[in-house]
C-alpha positions as CSV (number, residue, x, y, z in Angstrom):
1,X,4.1,-2.4,182.3
2,X,2.2,0.0,184.5
3,X,-0.6,0.9,182.1
4,X,-2.0,3.7,184.3
5,X,1.4,5.5,184.2
6,X,1.9,4.6,180.5
7,X,-1.4,6.2,179.5
8,X,-0.7,9.3,181.4
9,X,2.9,9.7,180.2
10,X,2.1,9.1,176.5
11,X,-0.8,11.6,176.6
12,X,1.4,14.2,178.4
13,X,4.3,13.8,176.0
14,X,2.1,13.9,172.9
15,X,0.6,17.2,174.0
16,X,4.0,18.7,174.8
17,X,5.4,17.5,171.5
18,X,2.3,18.9,169.7
19,X,2.9,22.3,171.4
20,X,6.6,22.2,170.2
21,X,5.5,21.4,166.7
22,X,2.9,24.2,166.6
23,X,5.5,26.7,167.8
24,X,7.5,26.0,164.6
25,X,4.3,25.8,162.5
26,X,3.2,29.3,163.8
27,X,6.5,30.8,162.6
28,X,5.5,29.8,159.1
29,X,8.9,28.5,158.0
30,X,11.0,25.5,158.7
31,X,14.2,24.2,157.2
32,X,13.5,21.0,155.3
33,X,16.2,18.4,154.8
34,X,16.2,15.0,153.2
35,X,17.2,12.0,155.1
36,X,19.1,9.0,153.6
37,X,15.7,7.5,152.5
38,X,14.7,10.8,150.8
39,X,12.0,11.4,153.3
40,X,11.8,15.0,154.7
41,X,12.7,16.1,158.2
42,X,12.4,19.5,159.9
43,X,13.3,21.1,163.1
44,X,9.8,20.4,164.3
45,X,10.4,16.6,163.8
46,X,13.6,16.8,165.8
47,X,12.3,18.9,168.6
48,X,9.3,16.7,169.1
49,X,11.5,13.6,168.9
50,X,14.0,14.8,171.5
51,X,11.2,15.7,173.9
52,X,9.3,12.4,173.6
53,X,12.4,10.2,173.7
54,X,13.8,11.9,176.8
55,X,10.4,11.6,178.6
56,X,9.9,7.9,177.7
57,X,13.5,6.9,178.6
58,X,13.1,8.6,182.0
59,X,9.7,7.1,182.7
60,X,10.4,3.6,181.4
61,X,14.1,3.1,181.4
62,X,13.9,-0.7,181.0
63,X,11.7,-0.7,177.9
64,X,13.4,-0.6,174.4
65,X,12.6,2.5,172.5
66,X,12.4,2.9,168.7
67,X,12.0,6.4,167.2
68,X,11.9,7.4,163.5
69,X,14.4,10.2,164.0
70,X,17.1,8.2,165.9
71,X,18.6,5.6,163.6
72,X,20.6,4.1,166.4
73,X,17.3,2.9,167.9
74,X,16.3,0.9,164.9
75,X,18.4,-2.1,165.8
76,X,16.3,-2.9,168.9
77,X,15.6,-6.6,169.2
78,X,12.5,-8.2,170.6
79,X,8.8,-7.9,170.2
80,X,8.0,-5.6,173.1
81,X,9.0,-1.9,172.9
82,X,7.9,1.7,172.7
83,X,7.8,3.2,169.2
84,X,7.5,6.8,168.2
85,X,6.9,8.9,165.1
86,X,7.2,12.4,166.5
87,X,5.7,14.1,163.4
88,X,3.8,11.8,161.1
89,X,2.9,13.7,157.9
90,X,5.9,15.9,157.5
91,X,4.8,16.7,154.0
92,X,1.5,17.9,155.3
93,X,3.3,20.0,157.9
94,X,5.6,21.6,155.3
95,X,2.7,22.3,153.0
96,X,0.7,23.7,155.9
97,X,-2.3,21.3,155.4
98,X,-2.7,20.5,159.1
99,X,-3.0,16.7,158.7
100,X,0.0,15.8,160.8
101,X,0.2,13.9,164.0
102,X,2.3,12.9,167.0
103,X,2.4,9.1,167.4
104,X,3.5,7.2,170.5
105,X,2.7,3.4,170.9
106,X,3.6,0.5,173.1
107,X,4.0,-2.8,171.4
108,X,3.7,-6.0,173.4
109,X,4.5,-9.4,171.9
110,X,4.3,-7.9,168.4
111,X,0.9,-6.2,169.0
112,X,0.4,-2.5,169.5
113,X,-1.7,-2.6,172.6
114,X,-1.6,1.1,173.7
115,X,-1.2,4.3,171.7
116,X,-1.8,8.0,171.4
117,X,-2.4,10.0,168.2
118,X,-2.4,13.8,168.6
119,X,-3.3,16.1,165.7
120,X,-2.3,19.5,167.1
121,X,-3.3,21.6,164.2
122,X,-6.7,20.1,164.1
123,X,-7.2,20.0,167.9
124,X,-7.8,16.3,168.0
125,X,-6.5,13.8,170.6
126,X,-7.1,10.0,170.4
127,X,-5.6,7.5,172.8
128,X,-6.1,4.2,174.6
129,X,-7.1,4.0,178.2
130,X,-5.2,1.8,180.7
131,X,-7.6,-1.0,179.9
132,X,-7.0,-0.7,176.2
133,X,-10.3,0.9,175.2
134,X,-10.0,3.9,172.8
135,X,-11.3,7.4,173.4
136,X,-11.1,10.8,171.9
137,X,-10.6,13.6,174.4
138,X,-12.1,16.9,173.5
139,X,-10.2,20.1,174.0
140,X,-8.9,22.5,175.1
141,X,-6.2,20.2,176.4
142,X,-4.3,20.6,179.7
143,X,-1.2,18.6,180.6
144,X,-2.3,17.5,184.0
145,X,-6.1,17.6,183.7
146,X,-8.0,15.2,181.5
147,X,-10.9,16.7,179.7
148,X,-14.2,15.0,178.5
149,X,-13.6,11.7,176.8
150,X,-15.8,10.2,174.0
151,X,-15.6,6.4,173.7
152,X,-14.6,5.3,170.2
153,X,-16.4,2.5,168.4
154,X,-16.1,1.5,164.8
155,X,-19.0,1.6,162.4
156,X,-21.3,-1.1,161.4
157,X,-20.5,-1.0,157.7
158,X,-22.9,-1.3,154.8
159,X,-21.1,-3.2,152.1
160,X,-23.5,-1.8,149.5
161,X,-21.9,1.6,150.1
162,X,-18.7,1.8,152.1
163,X,-17.0,5.0,153.4
164,X,-13.4,4.9,152.4
165,X,-10.5,7.0,153.5
166,X,-7.1,7.0,151.8
167,X,-3.8,8.9,151.8
168,X,-3.7,12.5,150.9
169,X,-0.1,12.6,149.8
170,X,0.5,9.0,148.7
171,X,-2.6,8.0,146.7
172,X,-1.8,6.4,143.4
173,X,-3.4,4.4,140.5
174,X,-3.0,1.1,142.4
175,X,-4.9,2.5,145.3
176,X,-7.6,3.8,143.2
177,X,-7.9,0.5,141.3
178,X,-8.2,-1.4,144.6
179,X,-10.8,1.0,146.0
180,X,-12.8,0.6,142.8
181,X,-13.3,-3.1,143.7
182,X,-15.7,-2.0,146.5
183,X,-19.0,-0.3,146.4
184,X,-18.2,3.1,147.8
185,X,-20.7,5.6,149.0
186,X,-18.2,8.2,150.3
187,X,-14.5,8.9,149.8
188,X,-12.2,11.2,151.7
189,X,-8.5,11.8,151.9
190,X,-6.5,12.4,155.0
191,X,-2.9,12.6,156.0
192,X,-0.8,10.7,158.5
193,X,-2.2,8.3,161.1
194,X,-5.5,10.3,161.2
195,X,-6.8,7.7,158.7
196,X,-6.8,5.0,161.4
197,X,-8.6,7.4,163.7
198,X,-11.3,8.1,161.2
199,X,-12.0,4.4,161.1
200,X,-11.9,4.2,164.9
201,X,-14.4,7.0,165.3
202,X,-16.8,5.4,162.8
203,X,-16.3,8.3,160.3
204,X,-14.9,5.8,157.8
205,X,-15.2,2.0,157.3
206,X,-12.1,1.2,155.3
207,X,-8.5,2.5,154.9
208,X,-6.4,0.5,152.4
209,X,-2.6,1.3,152.1
210,X,-0.9,0.1,149.0
211,X,2.5,1.7,149.6
212,X,5.5,1.7,151.8
213,X,5.1,2.5,155.5
214,X,7.2,1.9,158.6
215,X,6.0,0.6,161.9
216,X,6.3,4.0,163.6
217,X,3.9,5.3,161.0
218,X,1.2,2.9,162.0
219,X,1.6,1.5,165.5
220,X,-0.2,4.3,167.5
221,X,-3.1,4.5,165.0
222,X,-3.3,0.7,164.9
223,X,-3.6,0.6,168.7
224,X,-6.3,3.2,168.8
225,X,-8.3,1.4,166.1
226,X,-7.9,-1.9,167.9
227,X,-9.1,-0.2,171.0
228,X,-12.2,0.9,169.1
229,X,-13.0,-2.6,167.9
230,X,-11.3,-2.4,164.5
231,X,-8.7,-4.4,162.7
232,X,-5.5,-3.9,160.7
233,X,-4.5,-6.8,158.4
234,X,-1.9,-7.6,155.8
235,X,-3.3,-7.2,152.4
236,X,-1.6,-10.3,151.0
237,X,-3.1,-12.9,153.4
238,X,-5.5,-10.8,155.6
239,X,-3.7,-11.9,158.8
240,X,-3.2,-9.3,161.5
241,X,-0.4,-6.8,161.0
242,X,2.4,-7.5,163.5
243,X,5.2,-5.4,164.8
244,X,8.9,-5.9,165.5
245,X,9.6,-7.0,162.0
246,X,13.1,-6.9,160.6
247,X,13.8,-3.3,159.5
248,X,10.4,-2.2,160.9
249,X,8.9,-2.2,157.4
250,X,5.2,-2.9,156.9
251,X,3.6,-4.8,154.0
252,X,0.6,-3.3,152.3
253,X,-2.3,-3.4,154.7
254,X,-6.0,-2.7,155.2
255,X,-7.5,-1.0,158.3
256,X,-11.2,-1.7,158.6
257,X,-14.3,-2.1,160.7
258,X,-15.5,-5.6,161.3
259,X,-18.0,-6.6,158.7
260,X,-16.3,-5.1,155.7
261,X,-16.0,-7.8,153.1
262,X,-12.4,-7.5,152.2
263,X,-10.9,-8.3,148.8
264,X,-7.3,-8.9,147.9
265,X,-5.5,-6.9,145.2
């Protein structure tokens, strides 16, 4: 893989998809339909998906591509592939809360080694550089001109008072019970893959997820967090979360800064 080209293409496509999503968002209305798994999909999801998929297939024709919105891509075999969630946080989009993201990642040998997370409504853009380090670019954003980049580095956590981030739309009693097993100094809620990025920037120390997710939900944020020095582990045995699993379903997991003393549920 040409990582220089990969970084440039993922960034460009994420920005273009973000613009397409915001064009729908600005109109203030979008038809919402339910897919077979009862998750919502809108015209913004589909427009962003078509744009990203076409761009990646043209730029990297030999690399398998998995996208949430194209079920025929879900049978891809192997452990090295591109994976896309064109609009992560569709519920946030529909409810106009702004916590939605564009996610594009490259998985190599089961590990998400490169990724981009763009939150167009919040004006935030996180991605990995060609060497794997993670940065946040500050806007305004231009397709062909890279703006100022802030290197990302996870926090040095204080286990006497951790900063925890959890899902805004999927928080439940099990999650609250798990978080209660830590000493928490600050708690925040965020939607979509932004939670990974908040750990990557050092704005949070811990993000536990006790609920169903798919690999396209997590791969890009996982790559950004790894590039900032963080970890994403399975909750059951605390081993690294891997990709290319059958059906692309994730187990419960914990995203965290090194030094957090993890507990199992």
